N, C-alpha and C positions, 0 to 999 in steps of 0.2 A: 236796599229795602224799597218795596213798591210804594208808590204815592198813596197817602192815606185816603184821599177821595176816591181813587180807583178801587182800593180795597173795599171801602164801604159800598160802592156801587155794585161790585161783583157779589158781595155778601147779600145785598138786597135782591139782586137778580137770582141768586141761588135759592134763597128762601121763597121768593114769589113763584119761581119755577116749580119747586116741589110742593107748594101749596096748590098750584094749578094742576099738577100731574094727577093726583087722585080724583080731583073734581072732574077732570076731562075723562078719566078712565071709568069712573062709576056713573057718570051722567047718563050714558045709554041704558044702564040697568034701571036707574031711577025713572027714566022716561019710557021704559019698556020698549026700547028700540032693539030689534033683534040683531045679533052678531053671528047668527047661525050660518050664514052664507060663507063666512070665513072659517069658522071653527069646524063646521061639519061638511065642508065642500068636498073633502077627499081625506083619505087615510094614508098614513105612512107607517113603516115598521119602526119608526123612532118616536111615534106619538106617546105622550105621557097621560096617565090617568088624570081626569079632570080635577080631582081634589088638590093636586099638587100646585095648581095655580093660585091657591089661597096664600101662597108665600108672598104674592104681590102686596098684600096688606101689611106684612111685616117690613117689606122693603120700603114701601111708601112712608110708613110711620118712621122708620129708621132714618130715611133721607131728610125728612122734616126736622127731626131731632138734630141730625148732623149739621144742617144748615143753620138752625136756630142757635146752637151753641157756639158756632163760629163767631158770632157777634161778641162773645165773651173770651175769645181765645187770644186776644192781644194782636199785635202787629205781625202779620204772616210774612215769612220769607217768600222768595219768588216761586219756589216749588209748590207751596200750598195755594198761592194765587192761581197758578197754572191749573191745579186740580179743580178749583172753582169753575174755571172757564170750561174745562172738559165736561164737568158734571152738569153744567147748564145745557151744553149741547146734548148730553144724554137725556136730560129731562125733556127737552123739546122733541127728541126722537120718540119718547114715550107718548107725548101729546099727539104727535103726528100720526102715530099708529092707530089712534082711535078712528078717524075717518077711513083709513085703509081697512080696518077690521069690519066695517059695515058692508064691504063688498067681498069679492073673491079673487082679487088680483094678487096672487102669491109672489109675483115678481116684485111688486111694490113692497110687499111684506118683507121679503128677503133684503131688499135695499135698506129698509128701515132698521132691520135687526143688525145689519152690518154697520150702519151709522151708529147705532147703539153701542155695538161691540168696540169699534174703533175709539169712540169717545170715552168709554169706560176704561179701556186699556190705557189711554193717555192719562186719565185721572188717577188710575191705580198706580201707574208708574210714578207719577208726581207725588202721590201720598206716601209711597214707600220711600222715595227720595227724601221727603220731608221728615219721615220717621227716623231715617238714618242720621240726618243732620242734627235733630234736636234730642234724640234718645227716646223720649216719651212725649208725644204731642199732647197739647191741652185737650181735655175731654176725649182722651184716647178711646174710651168705650164706645163713642159714637161712630168710630171708624168701621165697626162691624157692618154698617149699612152699605157702603160702597162695595165691600167684598161680597156680600149677599147678592147685590145687584149684578155684579160682574159674573158671579157663579151661575145665576139663573139665566142671564142673557147668553152665556156660553152654551148652555144646553138648548135654549130656545132658538139660537142661530142654526144649530144642526137641524132642528125640525123645519125651520123656515126655508132653509136652502133645499131641503128634500122636497118640500111642497113646490118650490119654484121650478125645480127640475121636472117634476111631474107636469106642471103647466106648459113647459117647453116641449113636452112630448117625449122626454127621456124615460124609457121604461125597461124593466128587466124581468126575468122570470121570477116566480115566487121564491125559489130557492136562492137565487142570486140576491134578491132584495133582503132576505134574512141574513145572508153573509155580509152584505154591505152594512146593514144596520148593526150587526154584531161588531164589525170593525169600528164603526162610529162610537159604539158604546165603549170599546177598548180605548179609543183615543180620548174620550171624555174622562174615563177612569184615570188615564195617564196624566191628564191635566190636573185632576183633583189631587192625585198623589204628589205631583210635582210642587204645586203651590202649598199643599199642606206641609210638605217637607221643608218648604221655605217660609215657615211660620205664618201660614194663613189657614187655620183650622176652620174659620167661618166659610171661606170659599169651598174647602173640602166638604164640609157638612152640607152645603147647598148642592153641590154636585151629587153627593150621596142621596139627597132627597129626590133629585131629578131621576137618578138611576132606579131608585125604588119605584117611582111612578111609572117609568118605562117598563119595568118588570111586571108590574100589576096590569098594565094595559096590554102587554104582548104575551100573555100567558099561553096563548095557543102556539107560540113559536118557542120551543124549549131552548134552542141555542141562545136566543136573545134573553129569555127569562133567566137562564143560569148565568150568562155573562153579566147582565145588569145586576143581578142579585149579588154575585161575587164581587163586582166592582164596588157596589154600595157598601158591602161589608168591609172590604179592605180599606177603602177611603175613610169611612166613618171610624173604623178601628184605629187607623193611624192618627186621626184627629183627636180621638178620645184618649189614646195613649199619650200624646203630647200634652194634652190638658192635665191629666192626672200625674204625669211625671214631671211637670213644670219645665218641659223642654220647648219653650217658646211656642206656645199654642197660637199666638197672634202677634204679628210684628209691631203693632202699635202699643202693645202693653209693656214691652221690654226692649231696651236698646240692644244693638248688636246686629 
């Protein structure tokens, strides 16, 4: 069992981090500091419609709730404490992205998204290990937030890496760009299906949200439009089927 003082310190670090995350991310908006150089500097064939980024508000709120309720969750085993550490790293990646977003260095953006992704994968693995060991974690409903976070960063990493390749001078013909983007959409769909089938409907629905936004943004490329639309429909359909059929929609809600 982890030392109680260490547990308390990591819980404080987790809560403070995710209180700072939305402050840091929304501060440029409140100060009317433009982030257009990063968001509008170039286009890729996996760009998503702007409305989709509103999911950040749900993720930020969910992570604050997750962190706050951990103070009432009792003494955590090692796996849950490990998740705290990884989530703190992910939170600081979100904070670090703010100054990056004020410029147009897509290589730094890609590095930050990969930092995000690795940290969230570590946290997610630890949370699932914790779920397997205890059956149903305390305040299991708050576990939706790390899953949404990972799902959205999975999609955002694809976009960020594509931007970084453009900055490095990697270019393809228009038709090849569409084919590559379609392949990435298929891969993202596969990830959504895989984790939904492994009892994470929240991850799947987040991926479906991203795929719909890609379809909306890329309507002029019929192959991407149809691939993203089909992927979103299939992933969301599987998630909703598991929800209504009670076939382990979410790993934290039921043991096994």
